[in-house]
DOZA-325321 format. One record per residue (C-alpha): x, y, z; residue number from 1; chain. Coordinates in Angstrom, 2 decimals. Last residue first. Layout:
BEGIN
{node {X, Y, Z}, NUM, A}
...
//
This chain:
BEGIN
{node {-21.63, 4.13, 20.83}, 348, A}
{node {-18.70, 2.00, 19.66}, 347, A}
{node {-19.45, 2.65, 15.98}, 346, A}
{node {-19.58, 6.42, 16.60}, 345, A}
{node {-16.25, 6.34, 18.41}, 344, A}
{node {-14.71, 4.54, 15.45}, 343, A}
{node {-16.05, 7.19, 13.08}, 342, A}
{node {-14.82, 10.05, 15.24}, 341, A}
{node {-11.32, 8.57, 15.38}, 340, A}
{node {-11.37, 8.20, 11.60}, 339, A}
{node {-12.50, 11.82, 11.23}, 338, A}
{node {-9.64, 12.98, 13.44}, 337, A}
{node {-6.87, 11.68, 11.13}, 336, A}
{node {-3.67, 12.60, 12.98}, 335, A}
{node {-0.35, 12.58, 11.10}, 334, A}
{node {-0.31, 14.78, 8.00}, 333, A}
{node {-0.82, 18.10, 9.86}, 332, A}
{node {-2.19, 20.36, 7.15}, 331, A}
{node {-0.55, 23.73, 6.38}, 330, A}
{node {-2.13, 23.78, 2.93}, 329, A}
{node {1.03, 23.28, 0.88}, 328, A}
{node {2.58, 21.11, 3.60}, 327, A}
{node {-0.16, 18.52, 3.18}, 326, A}
{node {0.50, 18.39, -0.57}, 325, A}
{node {4.21, 18.01, 0.21}, 324, A}
{node {3.38, 15.08, 2.48}, 323, A}
{node {1.22, 13.45, -0.19}, 322, A}
{node {4.04, 13.77, -2.74}, 321, A}
{node {6.40, 12.18, -0.21}, 320, A}
{node {4.19, 9.09, 0.06}, 319, A}
{node {3.78, 8.98, -3.70}, 318, A}
{node {7.54, 8.88, -4.28}, 317, A}
{node {7.91, 6.22, -1.57}, 316, A}
{node {5.27, 4.01, -3.14}, 315, A}
{node {6.46, 4.40, -6.74}, 314, A}
{node {9.93, 3.23, -5.73}, 313, A}
{node {8.38, 0.41, -3.70}, 312, A}
{node {6.70, -0.88, -6.84}, 311, A}
{node {9.80, -0.48, -9.01}, 310, A}
{node {11.86, -2.48, -6.54}, 309, A}
{node {9.19, -5.19, -6.47}, 308, A}
{node {9.14, -5.37, -10.28}, 307, A}
{node {12.96, -5.62, -10.40}, 306, A}
{node {15.88, -3.33, -11.32}, 305, A}
{node {14.52, -0.04, -10.01}, 304, A}
{node {12.96, 3.22, -11.16}, 303, A}
{node {9.28, 3.87, -11.65}, 302, A}
{node {8.21, 6.49, -14.18}, 301, A}
{node {5.79, 9.19, -13.05}, 300, A}
{node {3.81, 10.63, -15.94}, 299, A}
{node {1.70, 13.72, -15.43}, 298, A}
{node {-1.42, 15.07, -17.13}, 297, A}
{node {-2.71, 18.56, -16.31}, 296, A}
{node {-5.89, 20.53, -15.65}, 295, A}
{node {-8.13, 17.83, -17.09}, 294, A}
{node {-10.54, 17.71, -20.06}, 293, A}
{node {-8.62, 18.40, -23.27}, 292, A}
{node {-5.36, 16.81, -22.16}, 291, A}
{node {-7.39, 13.73, -21.27}, 290, A}
{node {-7.23, 12.31, -24.80}, 289, A}
{node {-3.45, 12.57, -25.07}, 288, A}
{node {-2.99, 10.97, -21.65}, 287, A}
{node {-5.45, 8.21, -22.52}, 286, A}
{node {-3.66, 7.42, -25.80}, 285, A}
{node {-0.24, 7.21, -24.17}, 284, A}
{node {-1.47, 5.00, -21.33}, 283, A}
{node {-3.28, 2.78, -23.83}, 282, A}
{node {-0.10, 2.32, -25.85}, 281, A}
{node {1.72, 1.24, -22.67}, 280, A}
{node {-1.12, -1.19, -21.96}, 279, A}
{node {-0.59, -2.69, -25.40}, 278, A}
{node {3.12, -3.15, -24.71}, 277, A}
{node {2.38, -4.75, -21.29}, 276, A}
{node {3.69, -2.49, -18.53}, 275, A}
{node {6.61, -4.04, -16.60}, 274, A}
{node {9.02, -1.20, -17.39}, 273, A}
{node {6.83, 0.94, -15.18}, 272, A}
{node {4.48, 3.91, -15.50}, 271, A}
{node {2.33, 5.58, -12.86}, 270, A}
{node {0.03, 7.94, -14.75}, 269, A}
{node {-1.13, 11.01, -12.80}, 268, A}
{node {-4.23, 12.75, -14.16}, 267, A}
{node {-5.03, 16.13, -12.66}, 266, A}
{node {-8.63, 17.10, -11.86}, 265, A}
{node {-10.40, 20.27, -10.68}, 264, A}
{node {-10.43, 22.93, -13.38}, 263, A}
{node {-10.29, 20.68, -16.43}, 262, A}
{node {-13.06, 18.62, -14.88}, 261, A}
{node {-15.62, 21.44, -14.88}, 260, A}
{node {-15.41, 22.78, -18.43}, 259, A}
{node {-14.80, 19.19, -19.55}, 258, A}
{node {-18.27, 18.29, -18.30}, 257, A}
{node {-18.93, 15.77, -21.09}, 256, A}
{node {-17.17, 13.06, -23.09}, 255, A}
{node {-14.82, 12.16, -20.26}, 254, A}
{node {-17.07, 9.43, -18.85}, 253, A}
{node {-16.40, 7.04, -21.72}, 252, A}
{node {-12.75, 6.92, -20.61}, 251, A}
{node {-13.85, 5.33, -17.34}, 250, A}
{node {-15.47, 2.28, -18.96}, 249, A}
{node {-13.40, -0.14, -21.03}, 248, A}
{node {-10.18, 1.89, -21.09}, 247, A}
{node {-10.30, 1.96, -17.28}, 246, A}
{node {-9.81, -1.81, -17.32}, 245, A}
{node {-6.40, -1.58, -19.03}, 244, A}
{node {-5.24, -0.01, -16.75}, 243, A}
{node {-6.50, 0.48, -13.20}, 242, A}
{node {-8.06, 3.52, -11.56}, 241, A}
{node {-7.30, 5.78, -8.60}, 240, A}
{node {-9.03, 8.71, -6.91}, 239, A}
{node {-8.02, 11.61, -4.69}, 238, A}
{node {-9.78, 13.84, -2.19}, 237, A}
{node {-7.74, 15.76, 0.39}, 236, A}
{node {-6.74, 15.27, 4.02}, 235, A}
{node {-3.09, 15.69, 2.89}, 234, A}
{node {-1.82, 12.69, 4.84}, 233, A}
{node {-4.98, 10.58, 4.92}, 232, A}
{node {-6.61, 11.12, 1.51}, 231, A}
{node {-3.35, 11.85, -0.30}, 230, A}
{node {-1.93, 8.64, 1.14}, 229, A}
{node {-5.08, 6.75, 0.13}, 228, A}
{node {-4.83, 7.80, -3.51}, 227, A}
{node {-1.09, 7.23, -3.83}, 226, A}
{node {-1.54, 3.75, -2.32}, 225, A}
{node {-4.27, 2.94, -4.82}, 224, A}
{node {-1.88, 3.89, -7.62}, 223, A}
{node {0.86, 1.75, -6.05}, 222, A}
{node {-1.53, -1.21, -5.92}, 221, A}
{node {-2.27, -0.62, -9.61}, 220, A}
{node {1.48, -0.58, -10.28}, 219, A}
{node {1.84, -3.92, -8.47}, 218, A}
{node {-0.60, -5.73, -10.71}, 217, A}
{node {-2.93, -4.17, -13.24}, 216, A}
{node {-1.43, -1.01, -14.71}, 215, A}
{node {-1.61, 2.23, -12.72}, 214, A}
{node {-3.68, 5.41, -13.01}, 213, A}
{node {-3.93, 8.16, -10.39}, 212, A}
{node {-6.66, 10.82, -10.58}, 211, A}
{node {-5.28, 13.68, -8.48}, 210, A}
{node {-7.73, 16.35, -7.32}, 209, A}
{node {-6.59, 19.90, -8.07}, 208, A}
{node {-5.15, 22.29, -5.50}, 207, A}
{node {-1.61, 22.00, -6.80}, 206, A}
{node {-1.06, 18.84, -8.81}, 205, A}
{node {1.88, 20.54, -10.50}, 204, A}
{node {3.38, 21.63, -7.17}, 203, A}
{node {2.91, 18.15, -5.73}, 202, A}
{node {4.82, 16.67, -8.68}, 201, A}
{node {7.58, 19.25, -8.17}, 200, A}
{node {7.89, 18.43, -4.46}, 199, A}
{node {7.96, 14.73, -5.21}, 198, A}
{node {10.85, 15.24, -7.65}, 197, A}
{node {13.27, 16.28, -4.88}, 196, A}
{node {14.68, 19.81, -5.00}, 195, A}
{node {15.11, 20.46, -1.28}, 194, A}
{node {16.45, 16.99, -0.57}, 193, A}
{node {14.40, 14.33, 1.22}, 192, A}
{node {13.33, 12.83, -2.10}, 191, A}
{node {16.77, 12.02, -3.49}, 190, A}
{node {18.00, 10.18, -0.40}, 189, A}
{node {14.69, 8.35, -0.28}, 188, A}
{node {15.08, 7.27, -3.92}, 187, A}
{node {18.45, 5.64, -3.33}, 186, A}
{node {17.34, 4.01, -0.08}, 185, A}
{node {14.14, 2.66, -1.58}, 184, A}
{node {16.06, 1.37, -4.60}, 183, A}
{node {18.48, -0.55, -2.40}, 182, A}
{node {15.66, -2.08, -0.39}, 181, A}
{node {13.82, -3.10, -3.56}, 180, A}
{node {17.00, -4.66, -4.97}, 179, A}
{node {17.35, -6.69, -1.76}, 178, A}
{node {13.67, -7.76, -1.93}, 177, A}
{node {13.71, -9.19, -5.46}, 176, A}
{node {15.16, -12.57, -4.42}, 175, A}
{node {12.21, -12.94, -2.05}, 174, A}
{node {9.83, -12.82, -5.01}, 173, A}
{node {11.20, -15.65, -7.17}, 172, A}
{node {8.74, -18.37, -6.17}, 171, A}
{node {5.65, -18.28, -4.00}, 170, A}
{node {3.82, -20.98, -2.02}, 169, A}
{node {6.87, -22.93, -0.84}, 168, A}
{node {6.48, -22.06, 2.84}, 167, A}
{node {9.58, -19.84, 2.65}, 166, A}
{node {7.91, -18.09, -0.28}, 165, A}
{node {4.75, -17.37, 1.71}, 164, A}
{node {6.77, -16.18, 4.72}, 163, A}
{node {8.91, -13.83, 2.63}, 162, A}
{node {6.01, -12.26, 0.78}, 161, A}
{node {3.91, -12.07, 3.95}, 160, A}
{node {6.85, -10.38, 5.75}, 159, A}
{node {7.45, -7.56, 3.21}, 158, A}
{node {4.04, -5.88, 3.17}, 157, A}
{node {3.59, -5.22, 6.91}, 156, A}
{node {6.87, -3.74, 8.12}, 155, A}
{node {7.52, -2.01, 4.79}, 154, A}
{node {4.03, -0.53, 4.63}, 153, A}
{node {4.22, 0.78, 8.19}, 152, A}
{node {3.61, 4.51, 7.63}, 151, A}
{node {-0.03, 3.87, 6.70}, 150, A}
{node {-0.46, 2.14, 10.07}, 149, A}
{node {0.38, 5.39, 11.93}, 148, A}
{node {3.18, 6.50, 14.26}, 147, A}
{node {5.58, 3.55, 13.81}, 146, A}
{node {7.43, 3.19, 17.13}, 145, A}
{node {5.40, 0.11, 18.14}, 144, A}
{node {7.29, -1.97, 15.59}, 143, A}
{node {5.07, -4.57, 13.86}, 142, A}
{node {5.78, -8.05, 15.27}, 141, A}
{node {5.31, -11.11, 13.07}, 140, A}
{node {3.28, -13.64, 15.07}, 139, A}
{node {3.15, -17.40, 14.50}, 138, A}
{node {-0.09, -19.03, 15.73}, 137, A}
{node {-0.22, -20.83, 19.08}, 136, A}
{node {-3.99, -20.35, 19.35}, 135, A}
{node {-3.80, -18.19, 22.47}, 134, A}
{node {-0.78, -16.36, 21.08}, 133, A}
{node {-2.69, -15.48, 17.91}, 132, A}
{node {-5.64, -14.16, 19.90}, 131, A}
{node {-3.38, -12.10, 22.16}, 130, A}
{node {-1.59, -10.57, 19.19}, 129, A}
{node {-4.92, -9.81, 17.56}, 128, A}
{node {-6.23, -8.20, 20.74}, 127, A}
{node {-3.39, -5.73, 20.94}, 126, A}
{node {0.13, -6.48, 19.80}, 125, A}
{node {1.82, -4.53, 16.99}, 124, A}
{node {0.51, -7.09, 14.58}, 123, A}
{node {1.19, -9.44, 11.72}, 122, A}
{node {-0.56, -12.74, 12.45}, 121, A}
{node {-0.04, -16.06, 10.66}, 120, A}
{node {-3.08, -18.35, 10.56}, 119, A}
{node {-3.48, -21.88, 9.22}, 118, A}
{node {-7.22, -22.29, 8.73}, 117, A}
{node {-9.33, -24.52, 10.97}, 116, A}
{node {-12.57, -22.69, 10.25}, 115, A}
{node {-12.77, -21.45, 13.87}, 114, A}
{node {-9.28, -19.94, 13.54}, 113, A}
{node {-10.36, -18.16, 10.38}, 112, A}
{node {-13.60, -16.94, 12.00}, 111, A}
{node {-11.60, -15.33, 14.80}, 110, A}
{node {-9.37, -13.75, 12.19}, 109, A}
{node {-12.41, -12.31, 10.36}, 108, A}
{node {-13.78, -10.63, 13.49}, 107, A}
{node {-10.36, -9.37, 14.57}, 106, A}
{node {-9.70, -7.97, 11.10}, 105, A}
{node {-12.97, -6.04, 11.04}, 104, A}
{node {-12.39, -4.72, 14.57}, 103, A}
{node {-8.86, -3.43, 14.02}, 102, A}
{node {-7.27, -3.93, 17.45}, 101, A}
{node {-3.83, -5.33, 16.71}, 100, A}
{node {-2.56, -1.82, 16.16}, 99, A}
{node {-0.78, -2.60, 12.89}, 98, A}
{node {-3.38, -5.17, 11.91}, 97, A}
{node {-2.69, -8.01, 9.48}, 96, A}
{node {-4.22, -11.48, 9.69}, 95, A}
{node {-2.43, -13.65, 7.11}, 94, A}
{node {-4.56, -16.72, 6.43}, 93, A}
{node {-3.18, -19.89, 4.86}, 92, A}
{node {-6.07, -22.01, 3.64}, 91, A}
{node {-6.20, -25.80, 3.41}, 90, A}
{node {-7.96, -26.20, 6.76}, 89, A}
{node {-10.82, -23.94, 5.63}, 88, A}
{node {-11.69, -20.73, 3.79}, 87, A}
{node {-14.29, -21.41, 1.07}, 86, A}
{node {-16.96, -19.09, 2.47}, 85, A}
{node {-14.75, -16.01, 2.09}, 84, A}
{node {-14.21, -14.54, 5.54}, 83, A}
{node {-16.27, -11.83, 7.19}, 82, A}
{node {-15.66, -8.53, 8.95}, 81, A}
{node {-14.28, -6.85, 5.84}, 80, A}
{node {-11.21, -6.23, 3.76}, 79, A}
{node {-10.56, -9.74, 2.47}, 78, A}
{node {-7.68, -10.16, 0.01}, 77, A}
{node {-7.47, -13.32, -2.08}, 76, A}
{node {-4.45, -15.34, -3.24}, 75, A}
{node {-4.72, -18.37, -5.51}, 74, A}
{node {-2.07, -21.12, -5.20}, 73, A}
{node {1.17, -21.84, -7.13}, 72, A}
{node {2.20, -18.22, -6.74}, 71, A}
{node {4.69, -16.14, -8.74}, 70, A}
{node {3.06, -14.44, -11.70}, 69, A}
{node {-0.17, -13.14, -10.16}, 68, A}
{node {1.27, -13.71, -6.70}, 67, A}
{node {3.04, -10.34, -6.64}, 66, A}
{node {-0.32, -8.61, -7.04}, 65, A}
{node {-1.98, -10.72, -4.33}, 64, A}
{node {0.94, -10.17, -1.94}, 63, A}
{node {0.94, -6.41, -2.51}, 62, A}
{node {-2.84, -6.14, -2.09}, 61, A}
{node {-2.67, -8.19, 1.07}, 60, A}
{node {-0.06, -5.93, 2.65}, 59, A}
{node {-2.26, -3.01, 1.55}, 58, A}
{node {-4.70, -4.14, 4.23}, 57, A}
{node {-2.58, -2.72, 7.03}, 56, A}
{node {-2.75, 0.89, 5.83}, 55, A}
{node {-6.49, 0.55, 5.41}, 54, A}
{node {-7.95, -2.78, 6.50}, 53, A}
{node {-6.54, -6.27, 6.79}, 52, A}
{node {-7.14, -9.96, 6.22}, 51, A}
{node {-4.98, -11.80, 3.67}, 50, A}
{node {-6.27, -15.05, 2.23}, 49, A}
{node {-4.12, -17.80, 0.73}, 48, A}
{node {-5.18, -20.98, -1.03}, 47, A}
{node {-4.26, -24.66, -1.47}, 46, A}
{node {-2.01, -25.21, 1.55}, 45, A}
{node {-1.17, -28.89, 2.12}, 44, A}
{node {2.57, -28.58, 1.50}, 43, A}
{node {2.91, -25.22, 3.23}, 42, A}
{node {4.13, -26.51, 6.58}, 41, A}
{node {3.71, -23.91, 9.32}, 40, A}
{node {6.52, -21.54, 10.27}, 39, A}
{node {8.08, -22.34, 13.63}, 38, A}
{node {11.04, -19.98, 13.45}, 37, A}
{node {11.25, -16.57, 11.85}, 36, A}
{node {14.75, -15.46, 10.75}, 35, A}
{node {13.87, -14.59, 7.14}, 34, A}
{node {10.83, -12.65, 8.36}, 33, A}
{node {12.93, -10.65, 10.82}, 32, A}
{node {15.55, -9.81, 8.18}, 31, A}
{node {12.92, -8.58, 5.74}, 30, A}
{node {11.09, -6.57, 8.40}, 29, A}
{node {14.35, -4.85, 9.38}, 28, A}
{node {15.08, -4.01, 5.74}, 27, A}
{node {11.57, -2.62, 5.23}, 26, A}
{node {11.91, -0.33, 8.25}, 25, A}
{node {15.37, 0.80, 7.16}, 24, A}
{node {14.13, 1.73, 3.69}, 23, A}
{node {10.94, 3.31, 5.10}, 22, A}
{node {12.73, 5.70, 7.46}, 21, A}
{node {12.10, 8.76, 5.30}, 20, A}
{node {8.38, 8.08, 5.59}, 19, A}
{node {8.57, 7.83, 9.38}, 18, A}
{node {10.63, 11.02, 9.52}, 17, A}
{node {8.14, 12.92, 7.38}, 16, A}
{node {5.26, 11.48, 9.42}, 15, A}
{node {6.79, 13.17, 12.44}, 14, A}
{node {3.67, 12.70, 14.59}, 13, A}
{node {3.00, 16.42, 15.12}, 12, A}
{node {3.94, 17.46, 11.60}, 11, A}
{node {3.07, 21.13, 11.03}, 10, A}
{node {5.72, 23.38, 9.48}, 9, A}
{node {7.11, 20.44, 7.54}, 8, A}
{node {10.90, 20.10, 7.54}, 7, A}
{node {10.67, 17.17, 9.97}, 6, A}
{node {13.73, 16.54, 12.12}, 5, A}
{node {11.78, 16.18, 15.34}, 4, A}
{node {8.08, 16.50, 14.56}, 3, A}
{node {6.71, 19.90, 13.60}, 2, A}
{node {4.09, 21.77, 15.57}, 1, A}
//
């Protein structure tokens, strides 16, 4: 059963529509974060931690990557039940859960409040919303209309950037958001058409397993996003790696088993204008080397005027690639039954 307006034969939650709505979702999150009242004082903050899992946790990955060149304090991402031992009164903690009921995030958020950290919650409500309200912590609302956390990247990744910069902890990131919104809209309009580039990328990947490479920073986060979107939307395996680190280990693993890997793997290199010149050379060398041992090598070049625009450009292209891969096999991209089974098992 297809969702309203979705061209996919099976799309019960209208993931196509949610993906196509990313530009508007991100714009609404941007405006809401700019208008937030009662933000804590950032003068005494000496570190930032983002709590979150899965489609919510990527908000932390984006903030940490953007902070590499823009933050006056270190940023860590915690995807577990526990906090780093150093979290205390000088730490700003973003607790991110689309549902508000992610058990790992709830556990870590409770510990953050107990440690005296300054907490900002991003949630659709649930127990996290109640916990934040009880402690008087600011809450950024995640729209309840979003069908799955992985479809809420705009609602969850934009606000921490804006809040951190408004608190004086980042510099020069908020100015990039308008160009990112414009690029998302331009690319979305291209991707929803019948001949969009995501369809061709999905065709070339076919029934192979994508191995997605991105340079350290935002492109590496985009590569991880491609991997997890293929996992959840297409219900298929995928892997991601980071340049230049992969040139110090992964490439050594291609010396054998080429007769197997060339049948089952496709390398996808996510390229941006932000790649270090030496990293760009590594991308070229790796692609040439892998031609012998993978089914295909693809380059996907980010478009956009700023690093954040190029990141979101790669995100929306990858999201649509995963939907086309789901369509190829008649897979419903929305529900993820195995995750429901896992949570039921943990409750038993």
